[in-house]
ZAMITOR-393326 format. One line per field, with one value per residue (C-alpha): residue number from 1; residue in one letter; x, y, z. Coordinates in Angstrom, 3 decimals, decimal comma. Example, Ala and Ser with C-alpha at 12.3 -4.5 7.8 and 13.67 -1.06 7.14 Angstrom:
i	c(1:2) $
aa	c(a:s) $
c1	c(12,300:13,670) $
c2	c(-4,500:-1,060) $
c3	c(7,800:7,140) $
//
This chain:
i	c(1:2:3:4:5:6:7:8:9:10:11:12:13:14:15:16:17:18:19:20:21:22:23:24:25:26:27:28:29:30:31:32:33:34:35:36:37:38:39:40:41:42:43:44:45:46:47:48:49:50:51:52:53:54:55:56:57:58:59:60:61:62:63:64:65:66:67:68:69:70:71:72:73:74:75:76:77:78:79:80:81:82:83:84:85:86:87:88:89:90:91:92:93:94:95:96:97:98:99:100:101:102:103:104:105:106:107:108:109:110:111:112:113:114:115:116:117:118:119:120:121:122:123:124:125:126:127:128:129:130:131:132:133:134:135:136:137:138:139:140:141:142:143:144:145:146:147:148:149:150:151:152:153:154:155:156:157:158:159:160:161:162:163:164:165:166:167:168:169:170:171:172:173:174:175:176:177:178:179:180:181:182:183:184:185:186:187:188:189:190:191:192:193:194:195:196:197:198:199:200:201:202:203:204:205:206:207:208:209:210:211:212:213:214:215:216:217:218:219:220:221:222:223:224:225:226:227:228:229:230:231:232:233:234:235:236:237:238:239:240:241:242:243:244:245:246:247:248:249:250:251:252:253:254:255:256:257:258:259:260:261:262:263:264:265:266:267:268:269:270:271:272:273:274:275:276:277:278:279:280:281:282:283:284:285:286:287:288:289:290:291:292:293:294:295:296:297:298:299:300:301:302:303:304:305:306:307:308:309:310:311:312:313:314:315:316:317:318:319:320:321:322:323:324:325:326:327:328:329:330:331:332:333:334:335:336:337:338:339:340:341:342:343:344:345:346:347:348:349:350:351:352:353:354:355:356:357:358:359:360:361:362:363:364:365:366:367:368:369:370:371:372:373:374:375:376:377:378:379:380:381:382:383:384:385:386:387:388:389:390:391:392:393:394:395:396:397:398:399:400:401:402:403:404:405:406:407:408:409:410:411:412:413:414:415:416:417:418:419:420:421:422:423:424:425:426:427:428:429:430:431:432:433:434:435:436:437:438:439:440:441:442:443:444:445:446:447:448:449:450:451:452:453:454:455:456:457:458:459:460:461:462:463:464:465:466:467:468:469:470:471:472:473:474:475:476:477:478:479:480:481:482:483:484:485:486:487:488:489:490:491:492:493:494:495:496:497:498:499:500:501:502:503:504:505:506:507:508:509:510:511:512:513:514:515:516:517:518:519:520:521:522:523:524:525:526:527:528:529:530:531:532:533:534:535:536:537:538:539:540:541:542:543:544:545:546:547:548:549:550:551:552:553:554:555:556:557:558:559:560:561:562:563:564:565:566:567:568:569:570:571:572:573:574:575:576:577:578:579:580:581:582:583:584:585:586:587:588:589:590:591:592:593:594:595:596:597:598:599:600:601:602:603:604:605:606:607:608:609:610:611:612:613:614:615:616:617:618:619:620:621:622:623:624:625:626:627:628:629:630:631:632:633:634:635:636:637:638:639) $
aa	c(m:i:k:s:s:i:t:d:s:p:r:n:v:s:k:g:e:k:d:n:f:g:i:g:p:f:e:n:g:l:t:k:f:i:n:n:s:n:t:p:i:t:i:a:l:q:g:e:w:g:s:g:k:t:s:l:m:n:s:l:k:k:n:l:s:d:s:d:n:s:k:y:h:s:i:w:l:n:t:w:e:y:a:l:m:k:d:a:q:s:t:l:m:d:i:i:t:g:l:i:q:e:t:s:k:i:a:k:v:d:e:t:k:t:n:k:l:l:n:t:l:w:s:g:i:k:d:t:s:k:v:i:t:k:n:a:l:n:k:g:l:d:g:a:g:e:i:v:n:a:f:s:s:q:g:k:s:t:i:g:e:v:r:n:e:l:e:v:i:i:k:d:c:i:k:k:d:n:k:q:g:f:i:f:f:i:d:d:l:d:r:i:d:p:p:v:a:v:q:l:l:e:l:l:k:n:i:f:t:l:d:n:c:v:f:i:l:a:i:d:y:d:v:v:i:k:g:l:e:p:k:f:g:k:l:s:e:l:n:e:r:e:f:r:s:f:f:d:k:i:i:q:v:p:f:s:m:p:v:s:r:y:e:t:d:e:f:l:k:e:s:l:l:s:t:n:y:i:n:e:d:n:s:k:n:i:e:l:i:s:k:f:s:e:i:s:n:l:s:v:g:k:n:p:r:a:l:k:r:l:m:n:s:l:s:l:i:s:c:i:n:s:t:k:v:q:t:e:e:n:d:q:l:n:s:e:l:e:l:l:v:n:f:a:m:v:s:i:q:i:a:y:p:q:v:y:r:l:l:t:l:h:s:g:f:d:k:w:n:e:n:v:a:l:q:m:n:l:k:t:l:d:q:q:s:i:d:k:l:n:q:s:e:e:f:d:e:e:w:e:k:i:l:f:r:l:c:e:n:d:h:y:l:k:k:r:a:l:n:i:s:r:l:l:n:s:l:k:t:t:i:t:e:n:e:e:e:i:e:d:v:i:g:a:v:i:s:l:s:s:v:t:n:l:e:a:f:d:k:p:v:v:d:y:h:k:g:t:l:l:k:r:v:r:n:k:l:f:p:v:l:r:n:k:s:p:n:n:s:n:e:i:k:q:i:g:s:k:i:v:t:n:f:k:f:y:l:s:k:g:v:e:f:k:m:s:s:y:p:k:d:g:k:i:n:l:y:i:n:t:n:v:w:y:g:n:d:i:g:e:f:q:k:d:l:e:n:h:n:l:f:n:e:f:d:n:i:v:n:e:y:n:n:h:f:k:s:n:g:s:f:i:t:h:n:l:y:d:v:g:i:w:k:h:h:k:i:n:h:y:y:v:n:f:h:s:d:l:i:l:s:n:p:e:d:f:s:t:d:e:s:i:e:k:i:s:e:h:i:i:k:l:k:e:f:r:s:k:v:l:a:i:s:n:k:r:n:n:k) $
c1	c(0,000:1,375:1,980:2,682:5,302:7,967:7,885:10,919:10,400:13,314:13,281:10,917:12,373:9,636:7,173:9,408:10,691:13,704:17,198:17,182:20,814:22,803:23,749:23,204:26,896:27,584:24,447:25,366:28,934:27,827:25,391:28,159:30,551:28,023:27,087:30,732:31,723:32,936:30,949:30,571:30,928:29,615:29,236:28,578:26,797:28,215:26,741:25,060:21,356:19,383:22,217:20,267:21,393:17,888:17,197:20,392:19,488:16,062:17,769:20,224:17,376:15,500:18,609:19,763:16,727:13,304:12,982:11,968:15,348:17,459:20,447:19,581:16,918:16,700:15,648:15,031:15,179:14,532:16,387:14,706:11,284:12,602:14,170:11,063:10,088:12,501:15,622:18,967:18,697:15,179:16,168:19,081:17,068:14,183:16,426:18,353:15,104:13,563:16,474:16,319:12,541:12,678:15,471:13,511:10,364:12,106:13,750:10,360:11,745:9,238:8,057:8,946:12,515:12,757:11,544:14,032:16,817:15,726:15,461:18,996:20,205:18,622:19,045:22,262:20,513:18,583:21,515:23,293:20,449:21,091:24,739:23,899:21,150:23,371:26,224:23,963:22,446:25,605:28,440:27,524:28,552:32,292:33,120:32,126:33,715:31,149:28,262:29,611:29,967:26,384:25,174:27,263:25,611:27,317:30,610:29,167:29,081:25,471:26,489:28,465:25,438:23,116:25,586:26,099:22,363:21,725:24,476:22,819:19,389:20,717:22,812:19,869:17,574:19,727:20,477:16,786:15,812:18,834:20,030:23,503:22,855:21,016:21,320:20,445:19,593:19,959:18,562:18,515:21,384:22,197:18,766:19,120:21,187:24,882:26,028:23,154:24,121:27,686:26,448:24,257:27,232:29,143:26,259:25,855:29,554:29,481:26,183:25,799:29,339:28,120:28,905:26,497:25,510:25,896:25,142:24,466:24,328:23,180:25,220:27,011:30,592:30,036:27,442:30,052:32,429:29,805:28,871:32,500:33,177:32,178:34,856:37,681:36,884:36,506:38,014:41,519:44,672:45,947:43,037:41,765:43,407:41,358:38,097:39,149:40,285:36,909:35,109:37,455:36,885:33,117:33,013:34,889:33,790:33,027:31,106:30,767:27,639:28,904:26,968:29,529:29,068:25,284:23,921:21,418:20,629:17,923:16,419:16,258:14,708:12,054:11,261:10,942:8,789:6,579:5,864:5,140:8,027:9,259:7,422:8,325:10,187:12,267:13,109:14,616:17,023:20,185:22,061:19,232:19,111:22,893:22,722:20,071:22,459:25,424:23,428:22,219:25,728:27,148:24,376:22,319:24,733:23,717:22,132:18,788:16,834:18,119:17,317:13,772:13,262:14,437:12,025:9,088:9,885:9,974:6,711:5,014:6,191:4,844:1,469:1,225:2,401:-0,181:-3,059:-2,068:-3,984:-1,801:-1,380:1,450:2,101:2,357:5,792:5,657:8,260:7,902:11,320:13,960:16,262:13,681:13,127:16,870:17,288:14,353:15,861:19,123:17,379:15,540:18,760:20,634:17,752:18,011:21,810:23,008:20,292:22,595:23,506:19,830:18,950:21,558:20,203:16,710:18,134:20,564:19,714:22,398:25,213:27,694:27,429:27,932:30,299:31,461:28,042:26,553:29,329:28,503:24,838:25,665:28,266:30,986:34,538:37,106:39,953:43,601:45,880:47,498:44,102:43,147:46,383:45,797:42,213:43,334:45,369:42,276:39,955:36,944:37,503:39,366:36,370:34,880:31,541:33,365:35,329:32,037:30,849:34,091:33,642:30,062:31,242:33,968:31,245:29,866:31,744:29,481:29,668:33,410:33,981:31,759:32,786:34,397:31,222:29,093:31,392:31,350:27,560:27,057:29,646:27,892:24,602:26,231:27,524:24,140:22,245:24,670:24,879:21,141:21,859:19,928:20,756:21,519:19,642:16,547:16,389:17,052:14,924:11,972:12,218:13,395:10,098:8,550:10,884:10,120:7,134:9,487:11,997:12,667:14,745:14,855:14,044:13,403:11,852:8,568:9,048:6,772:5,006:5,106:5,940:9,200:8,444:5,067:6,533:9,246:6,810:4,574:7,565:8,694:5,277:5,074:8,797:9,496:7,037:8,439:12,066:11,261:9,594:12,652:15,100:13,417:16,685:17,196:13,669:13,805:16,856:15,060:14,034:14,021:16,902:15,649:12,111:11,384:11,260:11,595:13,662:15,462:14,762:17,460:17,086:18,993:18,669:20,580:22,874:25,424:24,115:22,638:20,712:19,401:16,697:16,039:14,235:14,303:12,610:14,464:13,470:9,773:9,848:10,908:14,227:14,429:18,065:19,167:22,624:24,679:28,256:31,112:34,075:37,332:40,227:42,053:44,917:44,834:46,496:44,868:42,143:43,246:46,897:45,942:44,065:47,170:49,464:47,314:46,918:43,178:42,781:41,775:39,264:37,676:37,722:35,814:33,133:32,903:32,411:29,883:27,936:27,884:26,763:23,997:22,479:23,178:19,844:17,853:15,749:14,111:17,227:19,756:23,204:25,745:28,667:29,398:30,837:32,111:35,092:34,227:36,254:34,779:36,941:36,803:39,370:41,517:41,706:40,475:38,096:37,605:34,415:32,837:29,371:26,991:24,182:21,451:18,375:14,787:13,067:9,266:6,644:4,451:4,941:2,266:4,248:6,905:4,525:2,854:3,362:5,477:7,782:8,150:9,112:11,790:13,098:13,328:15,168:17,543:18,312:19,022:21,319:23,142:23,656:25,350:27,835:28,293:29,272:31,841:33,495:33,335:35,286:37,962:38,012:38,496:41,421:42,950:42,638:43,630:40,272) $
c2	c(0,000:3,419:5,836:9,544:9,734:7,768:7,773:9,066:6,586:4,306:0,821:-1,432:-4,917:-6,410:-5,620:-7,219:-3,982:-4,909:-3,485:-0,858:0,198:-3,034:-2,607:-6,310:-7,321:-4,528:-5,354:-9,063:-8,272:-6,049:-8,725:-11,323:-8,937:-8,119:-11,777:-12,576:-9,445:-9,244:-6,848:-4,063:-2,487:0,663:0,883:4,178:4,226:7,423:9,316:12,536:13,088:10,886:8,461:5,391:4,953:4,225:1,763:-0,116:-0,154:-1,577:-4,410:-5,094:-5,186:-7,734:-9,878:-9,775:-9,580:-9,843:-13,614:-15,963:-17,715:-14,536:-14,034:-10,560:-8,522:-5,115:-1,604:1,123:4,725:7,767:10,625:13,309:12,411:12,815:16,200:17,889:21,031:20,261:21,830:20,026:18,735:17,349:15,700:13,865:12,762:11,491:9,539:7,765:7,159:5,686:3,299:2,080:1,648:-0,341:-2,541:-3,196:-3,958:-6,627:-8,064:-8,068:-6,068:-4,999:-1,394:-0,432:-1,613:0,306:3,516:3,093:2,702:5,868:7,787:6,742:7,929:11,371:12,117:14,003:16,327:18,352:20,134:20,880:21,393:25,130:24,555:21,834:23,877:26,931:24,939:23,026:26,200:28,284:25,988:22,340:20,188:20,213:16,528:13,366:14,488:17,217:14,868:12,211:14,781:15,911:12,371:11,838:11,867:11,880:10,797:7,677:7,420:7,377:6,266:3,351:2,197:2,365:0,662:-2,236:-2,691:-2,599:-5,141:-7,577:-7,014:-7,637:-10,651:-12,334:-11,579:-13,048:-16,106:-16,714:-16,074:-17,861:-14,768:-13,481:-9,888:-6,591:-4,381:-0,698:1,086:4,848:6,723:10,348:11,644:13,973:15,642:16,888:19,850:18,874:19,742:17,643:14,773:14,903:14,969:11,949:10,059:10,746:9,560:6,382:5,737:6,108:4,384:1,665:0,376:-3,049:-6,653:-8,253:-4,841:-3,625:-0,011:0,921:4,685:6,550:9,745:12,149:12,854:16,522:16,668:15,454:18,151:20,886:19,516:19,628:23,189:24,677:22,467:22,509:25,532:25,486:22,438:23,099:21,190:22,023:20,522:17,869:15,159:16,175:15,840:12,463:11,244:12,045:10,161:7,178:7,094:6,766:4,683:1,402:0,634:3,409:2,313:4,872:4,467:3,222:5,840:5,940:2,165:2,319:0,750:3,316:2,175:-0,293:2,132:4,898:2,636:1,243:4,647:6,381:3,534:3,347:7,084:6,933:9,237:6,611:3,753:0,080:0,665:3,444:1,198:-1,403:1,153:0,349:3,369:5,716:4,328:4,586:8,265:8,902:7,376:9,440:12,672:11,897:10,897:14,213:16,275:15,003:12,119:8,742:9,961:8,058:11,042:13,339:10,712:10,304:14,058:14,054:11,246:13,049:16,316:14,484:12,740:16,070:17,448:14,352:14,758:18,403:17,568:14,798:17,182:19,786:20,109:19,286:22,699:24,583:26,497:23,441:21,899:18,098:15,433:13,432:11,837:10,061:13,048:15,400:12,992:12,938:16,715:17,342:14,811:16,804:20,160:18,971:17,379:20,660:22,601:20,503:20,251:23,522:26,238:29,024:27,047:26,261:29,952:30,819:28,092:29,562:32,872:31,483:27,888:27,653:27,133:26,286:29,949:31,521:34,464:37,703:39,249:36,554:37,112:40,829:40,109:37,750:40,170:37,524:38,392:38,461:35,955:36,940:35,691:33,080:31,530:31,602:29,848:27,208:26,593:26,308:23,285:21,621:19,670:20,619:24,401:25,270:26,555:30,024:28,808:26,536:29,519:31,356:28,305:28,278:31,964:31,283:28,432:30,604:32,818:30,007:27,719:24,733:25,117:25,704:22,232:20,679:22,704:19,677:17,593:20,425:20,841:17,098:17,027:19,869:18,431:15,056:16,819:18,756:15,549:13,827:16,742:17,403:13,689:13,929:16,819:19,269:22,784:22,912:26,177:24,802:21,530:22,945:26,030:23,887:21,677:23,892:25,714:22,418:22,192:25,725:24,443:22,600:25,433:26,829:29,973:32,467:36,083:35,106:37,883:37,120:35,585:36,375:33,225:33,122:30,772:31,728:30,053:31,759:35,204:34,773:33,473:36,501:38,810:36,932:37,067:40,838:41,600:39,902:42,003:45,212:44,174:43,192:46,543:48,357:46,222:45,725:44,832:41,684:40,975:37,421:36,709:37,509:34,108:31,918:29,533:26,074:24,795:25,223:28,075:26,794:29,122:31,170:32,500:32,645:34,344:35,791:39,536:39,128:36,501:35,477:37,994:35,954:37,343:35,634:36,488:34,851:35,855:35,232:36,608:39,434:41,353:40,670:41,634:40,002:40,585:40,174:39,577:40,367:39,572:39,028:37,780:38,755:36,450:38,295:35,831:32,793:32,256:35,709:36,387:39,692:41,409:45,010:44,197:42,373:45,490:47,592:45,126:45,415:49,220:48,815:50,056:53,650:52,487:50,106:52,762:55,144:52,471:52,087:55,832:56,058:53,108:54,537:57,962:56,487:54,308:56,642:58,425:55,304:54,637:51,438:49,306:48,736:48,065:46,822:47,480:47,469:44,013:40,870:39,115:35,430:32,308:29,336:26,196:23,905:21,177:22,744:26,052:29,266:31,169:34,750:36,690:40,011:39,672:42,654:42,413:44,465:43,986:45,154:44,873:45,084:44,056:41,627:39,183:41,014:44,268:42,925:42,395:45,824:47,964:50,389:47,669:45,942:49,258:49,847:46,281:46,466:49,813:48,459:45,313:47,266:49,598:46,648:45,289:48,569:48,380:44,684:45,469:48,008:45,475:42,878:45,302:45,484:41,708:41,465:43,895:41,961:38,649:40,111:39,400) $
c3	c(0,000:-1,006:1,867:1,502:4,245:6,076:9,863:11,725:14,568:15,504:14,030:15,987:15,728:17,918:15,107:12,526:10,963:8,880:8,835:6,053:6,332:6,557:10,207:10,958:11,253:13,761:15,732:15,881:16,838:19,722:20,907:20,945:22,724:25,487:26,015:26,693:28,639:32,187:34,346:35,301:31,891:30,204:26,423:24,634:21,288:19,833:16,926:15,879:16,395:14,023:13,285:14,476:18,090:19,417:16,591:17,437:21,145:20,255:18,391:21,199:23,715:21,605:21,115:24,729:26,999:25,332:24,952:27,785:27,760:27,461:29,713:30,965:32,646:30,985:31,976:29,391:30,499:28,289:29,991:27,889:29,253:32,797:31,970:30,524:32,473:35,322:36,752:36,804:40,368:39,901:36,635:38,232:41,249:39,110:36,727:39,483:41,371:38,210:37,722:41,330:41,236:37,963:39,319:42,518:40,532:38,421:41,529:43,300:46,208:48,836:48,264:51,837:51,321:48,041:49,661:52,467:49,907:48,144:51,400:52,224:48,813:48,962:52,666:51,983:49,548:52,134:53,693:50,417:47,915:47,611:46,722:44,200:42,555:42,264:40,751:38,406:37,017:36,835:35,905:36,333:39,300:39,652:39,226:41,032:44,304:44,964:44,142:46,498:49,288:48,674:49,382:52,529:55,908:59,318:57,755:56,189:52,376:51,260:47,782:49,210:51,210:48,241:45,917:48,313:48,768:45,002:44,403:46,819:45,234:41,721:42,736:44,468:41,548:38,788:40,897:41,513:37,861:36,378:34,539:33,722:34,758:34,219:31,143:31,497:28,237:28,752:25,747:24,554:26,671:23,772:24,041:27,612:28,775:28,316:31,882:33,267:30,963:32,298:35,909:35,188:33,756:36,966:39,138:37,127:37,443:41,220:42,001:39,373:38,936:39,999:39,229:36,741:35,295:31,719:30,822:27,205:26,666:23,572:23,468:21,188:22,243:21,337:24,140:26,613:25,374:25,866:29,271:30,430:29,243:32,635:34,157:31,591:29,405:25,623:23,921:22,562:21,755:25,234:27,193:24,769:26,862:29,921:27,980:26,637:30,062:31,600:28,834:29,148:32,925:32,459:29,265:28,899:25,334:22,802:19,700:16,913:14,796:11,394:9,396:6,591:6,164:5,896:2,738:1,499:-2,067:-1,047:1,480:-1,126:-3,737:-1,405:0,100:-3,270:-4,526:-1,422:-1,559:-5,307:-6,252:-8,716:-10,407:-10,774:-14,046:-12,459:-9,505:-11,840:-13,321:-11,351:-12,740:-11,686:-8,137:-7,940:-8,941:-6,281:-3,756:-4,997:-4,709:-1,186:-0,055:-1,297:0,324:3,274:3,825:5,280:8,503:8,657:10,006:7,236:4,601:5,916:5,848:2,242:1,347:2,961:1,170:-2,153:-1,331:-0,557:-3,894:-5,660:-3,945:-5,009:-8,514:-8,913:-8,123:-10,702:-13,932:-16,932:-18,522:-20,133:-16,936:-14,686:-14,392:-14,293:-13,578:-16,759:-17,197:-15,157:-15,717:-14,177:-11,272:-10,664:-10,908:-8,564:-6,122:-6,286:-5,756:-2,643:-1,323:-1,842:-0,285:2,903:3,117:1,553:1,709:0,463:-2,664:-3,255:-2,984:-5,607:-7,889:-7,625:-8,854:-11,455:-12,321:-15,011:-12,534:-15,298:-16,363:-12,931:-13,403:-11,833:-12,340:-10,113:-7,575:-7,462:-6,924:-4,038:-2,543:-2,676:-1,718:-4,515:-4,574:-4,486:-7,246:-5,011:-4,257:-7,940:-8,904:-6,240:-7,387:-11,009:-9,989:-8,515:-10,781:-8,634:-8,758:-11,949:-13,946:-13,470:-12,080:-9,633:-8,325:-7,736:-5,784:-3,809:-2,918:-1,796:0,433:1,946:3,456:5,625:8,032:7,331:3,537:3,686:5,153:2,483:-0,565:-2,212:-1,875:-3,280:-6,292:-6,966:-6,665:-9,147:-11,533:-11,448:-12,162:-14,995:-16,582:-16,300:-17,855:-20,704:-21,532:-22,162:-24,557:-22,399:-21,173:-17,447:-17,047:-18,784:-16,861:-13,400:-14,033:-15,069:-11,968:-9,112:-8,629:-7,469:-4,473:-3,253:-1,234:1,141:1,452:4,922:5,108:7,933:7,020:3,419:1,347:-0,439:-3,882:-6,793:-7,969:-11,766:-14,629:-16,315:-19,632:-19,973:-19,210:-21,852:-24,482:-23,995:-24,365:-27,499:-29,160:-28,791:-29,182:-32,524:-34,595:-33,070:-33,719:-37,306:-37,862:-36,481:-38,535:-41,929:-43,728:-41,672:-40,398:-41,764:-39,617:-36,341:-35,047:-31,974:-31,321:-30,379:-30,226:-26,493:-24,015:-20,476:-18,317:-20,958:-24,419:-27,111:-30,461:-33,408:-33,955:-37,188:-38,625:-35,989:-33,430:-30,573:-27,607:-24,527:-21,987:-18,639:-15,471:-11,750:-8,594:-6,903:-3,744:-4,208:-7,883:-11,162:-12,883:-16,679:-17,582:-21,157:-22,468:-25,602:-25,988:-28,319:-28,816:-28,192:-28,422:-27,084:-24,620:-23,029:-19,717:-18,735:-20,753:-20,234:-20,882:-24,065:-25,278:-24,588:-26,362:-29,497:-29,201:-28,691:-25,149:-25,987:-28,569:-26,094:-23,366:-25,644:-26,123:-22,354:-21,852:-24,677:-23,267:-19,761:-20,979:-23,084:-20,368:-17,474:-17,860:-18,717:-15,625:-16,869:-17,120:-14,389:-15,804:-13,273:-15,572:-19,307:-19,628:-18,018:-19,483:-19,385:-20,033:-21,834:-21,709:-24,702:-25,353:-22,599:-24,502:-22,872:-25,133:-23,933:-24,602:-23,627:-22,120:-22,385:-19,878:-18,269:-16,105:-16,274:-12,894:-12,690:-10,145:-12,070:-14,975:-17,010:-16,798:-19,176:-22,106:-22,111:-25,224:-23,224:-21,858:-25,245:-26,823:-24,171:-24,447:-28,257:-28,165:-25,561:-27,554:-30,735:-28,804:-27,256:-30,762:-31,793:-28,932:-29,553:-33,158:-31,982:-29,676:-32,450:-34,657:-31,952:-31,744:-35,526:-35,378:-32,512:-34,376:-37,796:-39,432) $
//
């Protein structure tokens, strides 16, 4: 039965839920290790939030204690539930009390005896509660010594009393029930306040270090680090050993969740199929499933919670898409390429929001240039950095350098810049192998993923269909251009058969223009540009002009251009030109890119008679300046 979402609940092995990530060998190995361990022993399942710690603990519990002939009694305690709406002291008291009560219940200890044990444990609290509360709130309890002192009464160690009594209770219980010991599963330590988590670890160490007891803790080592900062200060190379020593004192066996070893292909295939994102035929395409896996690995990674969020976002998009009426203005995922690209866009949206935002503005990432960098306020690179990037396969092209500069602005992106570059390059290869334009394919798909986008302080985006806007402009623009250029009216024609996210056309033979649009600050930006080839194998553009005695001529064109468009309030021109580099067969082809922007409030505003008149005049004027630069190019190349 098809479901629209995938639950984020931990794997429930008691209900027969299967292992989706191939963790079986690790699970079986841990089970064997625990069955043959000497006690007391404490095992930490380490991993980031959502990495599958609770699912693994569920499996261990089933393997070790849930059957009638199992070797262990087990107690499961969710620390987060105990910590809700409570201060640090109350949380600690309730957790330890819960453990003792559950142990006594399994051992069938008389309730009066249990209460007496608890009274003994907490008797030392009364006289020192103010000190403990103050320390817990301000800086965390300062090590096990202070906790032990807090539980001492009349010179006799309260903790020692309680520990001895618990040891007798547990020993009698396992002897009577023919068990090997008790296993305590302590979950969600990484969801409670880090200093409280550290205090709890110290209490467990001092109270429950008992024969026949195994403790299995689900915790993130980063939580321990944060919890110890009040004691040791911020983690550094100088004090790292102190942090590690504390952890080693509490934990005898650390087990890192093998996230990088998770087998995600089968999970992705089954999840995409069960939520109706792909059909049976798609699921049999091994190459397609492999590409899904590659994209997820380079973006959200193999964290089960992140993967489930990705699956649910894709399912929501599929549900919305399936309810749309099939019209020209409704984007649909009709091919495996579109399914793959949409999968990539949602993955990037979740993992790299800043990159996704840039893609919504400029979907043709292979054409990212200095103009895009200016729009995004990216810092320029020094020559040493440029030279270093040129030696790297992942960042030697112009658009890759723009990506690198974007990543440099954010600590998280900076650490993952290589993965992002590899992801976009893989996407580029897939799209171009299908003989499609990157800008067209991504532009046609990316609007679908906007419904699952979450961005703080995001400005409102105009909802419009790019292809429809450009077609309306084309239908009204061509007759006006032909009327203004009667000598070459037959040469004014569209390039290609489709208009998806951009519109290319010839104004005359060999003179190509391009229009595209994107939302900007609550309005719509119509971007118009045309390129002129300048030359090959050029070191520096300005120096090359000087070497060919063309600098003054080009400078005059710049001044003329600026003077002409200075008073034009309709178009915003960032600068006269960009000098771009197009690599083909390892040869750098240099070109001059003329570009300008028309920004209006609504899509209908671009196809009014007034706007079409301004656009046509602007295009013809750009052609004049283009011709002047082309003349310089011909002189430079002896044509």
